[in-house]
Steps between C-alpha positions, in 0.01 A plus 500: 500500500805670350560863596640580151293763320441449129507836318436381144416185304640493144195308373266777613344296779381710798714502812369450851725774642321804638618837362425848628522827311764707677806714440843391612608811691382857458688571174418177316487576124260205449280592797173492297582173331671282760344187655688374805492135604756520781669772699714426799813547710788672326253724316465256207193457282397260225204488264385598152429813297306587186608825327463706187644848438821690574681592822801725553659429838781732611618265774352151536381481864590135570664194350274301271529187287244481218425190289258549211238231448295671229570788261810713474657760727771751395730616778752779438751599768655848478785498249442139387335332203138381544450147629195323355364234739262241364357176640747270676743793545546753776711775652622621837463870573743638755375749760575859394503422127364765262262306278240528223236224480293454183225255406310573179250226576409326821783308662485267798796422721579337832729681740710481816591835656692607808550828684853640499599801711863508381533364146826330415425428133305713256411419140300257290607136484330269243411141584514241224453126481820500291706569812874495559480199732787415733523205743349581842461329836291183520286399797621346829488119498283492816201664324510289185290191430716382212803599295654847533403731212730708283396866534592810301415866534540839338476764772428825317405725793594532866412786730670441833300765685171325429647147509340461156643278224357407162598296198450171321561149638475145376548152640497132412212302661494455880274418792524695827332458837238739633683767700452870587592712198818692580416819310214697349501375140325596179519247216395507136545158343672512162537126437382179662255445782519473879286333767509692830397287797345628823521346852146361469594304185328729251688594185505815289608437140639781283598488137694700243375857491349494849606747773483472877627644828621307804535697828797441723420234761226331298543121530537365150664214305617475139483219247592530132546227239661707222715811466344804665596856416357811663533872549535564872505769762623418850510707816627390836307647794637516853291301747 
């Protein structure tokens, strides 16, 4: 059975992932609303949140990527214009950012957060499906079960201190062997569908609008038959 954790199904179907109500750190602004599906090495956490109201945060206590799946969230960094985030859009919040959060009606979002003792990048960085894609590295030939894909990415946020990167990525179809995942990775699928294989032969299928998290080291394969685009967060953890 795959070790990938589904955080959200776009069609509203329930997920089998277990969530627990918990804060991410002692100063978590969403402490009363957060549901954590995974928390592990490197002080990273992934899950979902449901929120309504307003928050004024003098200094955001961690790095967090938010992708809205229902409703609308307004994020305003100090000195900047408001950013309205609706479904299929998101934003990365740098640690130490002064931020106002507003939701006039209930909003639901999936998240991937990481602790950061020494921030290297503050601010608010929107994520959009209409990304500024640039060619990026493809996969090694020895892990592929077919032609090499053409991959592109738009890396909008990197914090070296937390080994945390986020952005948008897309690829032509490809098929990859089951292997240990090299990073902690959060994914929100913007286009296409993917079949993730496990060592026992079981397959997890995800479609456009779904979100999931794959821990570093989890054995998993990939098979797609059309273009796939996704928001991503990756973090490399020392063994």
